N, C-alpha and C positions, 0 to 999 in steps of 0.2 A: 504494500500500500504506500503510495507516494505521499509525502507531506506537502502541505500547501506552500506556495512560493512565499518568500518573505515580503513584508510590506515595503512600500516605497516612501522615501522622503525627498521632497523637491525643495532645494535651497537656492534662492535667488539672491544675487548680490555677493558673489564669491570673487574675490580679487587676489591679492597677494597671499602667498603661502602662510605668512605669519598673521593674517588678519582674522577677524571674527568669522567671516563666511567659511573659510577653510577649516577653522576650529569646529564650527557647527557640523560640517560635513564629516569630519573625523569622528566626532562624538556620536552622531546618529548612526554612522556605519558601525562603530563599536557596539552600539546597542542592538545590532542585528538587522537594521534596515538597509535595503539597497538605497543608495543616494544618487540623485540626479542633480548635478551642480550647474548653475546658470550664471553667466557673467558675460562681459563684452570681450574678454581676452581668451580666445580659444586655446592658445598654447598653455596658459596658466591652468585652465580648467583640465586639460588633458594630463598635465603633469600631476595635478592633485588627484585625479581619478586613478592614475597609474600608481601613485603612492598608496592610496587606500587599498587597491587590489593587491599590491605587494605585501600589505600588512594583514591580508586575509579577508578583507571586506569586499563589497561589491559597489562599484561606482560607475557612473556614466557622465560624460561631459556633454552638456547641451548649451552651446554658446548662443547668446541672443541678448536683445535689449528689451527689458521688461517694461520700458516706457513706450514701446511700439506695439500697437494692437495686432499688427500683422505678425510680428515676431512671437508674441505671446500665444496667438492662435496656433502657430507652427509648433511651438514648444509643447503646447497642450496635446497636440496630436501625437507628438513623439513620446509623451509619457505613457500613452495607452499600451505600448508594447513592453513596458519596463516593469509593470507590476501594479498592485492595488495601492493607490495613494493613501497613506496613513498620516502623513504630516507634510505641511507646506510652510516654509519659513521665508518671510520676506525681510531681507537684510539690505536691500538696495537703498541708495540715497546719494545726493550730490550737494554737499554744502558749498554755498557761494557766499563770500564775505563782502559786505559793502553796505553803506547806509542807504536810505531810500533815495537820496539825491545822487549817489554814486552808481547805483545799479541801473542797468538798462531794463526796459520791459522784457527783452529777450532773456536776460539773466533770471529775472523773477519767474518767468514762465517755465524755463527749463528746469529750475529748481523744484517748482511745483510738479512738473511732469515726472521728475526723477523719484519723487516720494509719494505724494497724494495720489496722483493719477496712475502711476505704476503700481502702487499698492492695490488700487481698485481693480486694475486689469489682472493682476496676479490672483487676487481673491476670486474674481469672476471666472478664471480658468480653473482654479483649484477646487472651488466649492462643489461643483457638480460631481466631481470624482470622490471627494470626501463624503458627500451625502450618499452617493451610491454604495460606498463601502460601509455605511452604517455609522459614520462618524470618524473623528480623528482630531488632529490639532492644526490650527492655523495661527501662526505666531508672527508678530511684527516687531521689528527693532525700532524703537523710538530714541529720543535724545532729551537732554535738558531742555532744549528748545521746544519740545512738545508741550511744555507747561508754561514757559514764559519767553517773551521776546525781548530782544535788545536791538538797538539801532543797527549795528553792523551785521546783525544776523536776521534782518527782517524777512528776507526771502526764505531762509532755512527754517525759521520759526513758523512762518505761515504754512510751509509745506509739511513740517512735522506735526503741527497742530491739526492740520487737515487729515493726515494719516491716522492720528489718534482718534479722530471722530469717525473715520471709516471703520477702524477696528471696533469701536464701541457699537456702532450701528450693526456691524456683522455679528457681534456677540449676542446682541439682543434678538436678532432675527434668526440666527442659525444655532445658537446654543441649545435651545429646546430640541433640536433635531440631532444632537449628539456631537456637534462640532465645537471643540474647545478653542475659542478665540482669545488670545492673550497679547498684551502690548507690554513690551519691556523697555523701560526708560533707562538708557545708558547715561548716567550722570557722572561723566569724567572721561578722560582720555583712555585709549586702549593701547596696550603695549606690554613690554617685558619688564619695565622698571617697577620698583616697589610702590611708587605713587600712582601707578596706572592700573587699570583693570586688566587682568589676565584673560586673553581670549579663551583659553581652555576652561577657566572658571566660569566665564559667562556662558559658554556652550553647555556646561554641566547644568546650569540653571534652566536653560531652554529644554534640555532633556527631561529634567524633573517636571517641568510644565507639561510636556508631552505625556508623561507617565501618570500625571495626577488622576486620582479617582474623581469621577464626575460629581460625587456628593460634596466635594470641597475644591472646586475649581478656582484658581486665581485668574482674574482678568487683567489686572495691571500690577506691576511691581517695579521698583527702581533699584538699580545696582550702582554702587560707587565704591571706590577703594577706601580703606579704613581711615586714611589721612585726608580725604577730600572734604573741604568745607562745603556746607549746604545750609 
C-alpha cells in the first residue's frame, strides 16, 4: 500500500541564501513538506532547491514575479503537479525610502504592487488549493511599518499596512473554512548579528504557526531581537 504524497509549501519572496525566504524554505522542507520557492532570480532559486534536495528534502524552483497577475497564474498552474498545497507563505516586498515630496508616483505604486497587490494575487492563487485540501496555512510577512508610518517610509508603510488589512480580511473570510491566516510583524533588522533577528529563528516561528491547533490559532504576532527598542 503506497503512502500519500507529502504536502506542498509554496514560499514566495525567496532571494539571497542567507535571507528569510531561504530560511523558510529550509524549515518547511525539514518539516517534511515539498517546497516550491518563488522569486525573481532563477539561479538563486535553483541553487537553494538543489541545497534542500542534497540535505534530503524535496524542493522545486518556480521563478516568477508575484506582483504580475500573469506570472502568478502561471505559477499556480505549475503547483498543480507538485502536490497538495498545505501552506502558502508570502514573504515578498520592496521597501523604497523617501519622503512624500521625494518619491515619484511610480515609486509609490511599485511599492504598493510589491506588497499589497502581490499579496492579494498570491492569496487569490493559493486559497482555492488550500480550500480544496480541507485547509492549511496562509502566512504573511509584515514589518514595523505595518503598524505605523514615518515620512521617509510613506510608501512602504502604506503598502505594508494594506497587506495587513488583506491578511485580516482573508482570516475572517476563510478561517471558518479551515485556512489559518497569520500576519507576522518583523520589528527589526534580519541578519546574523546579535542585535538582529535570526532568519532561522523567524522561520521556526512560521513553522509553529503552520502547526498550530485550530482551537488556538494566532492571527498576528510580532518578532524582535531581545535588545530592540519598541
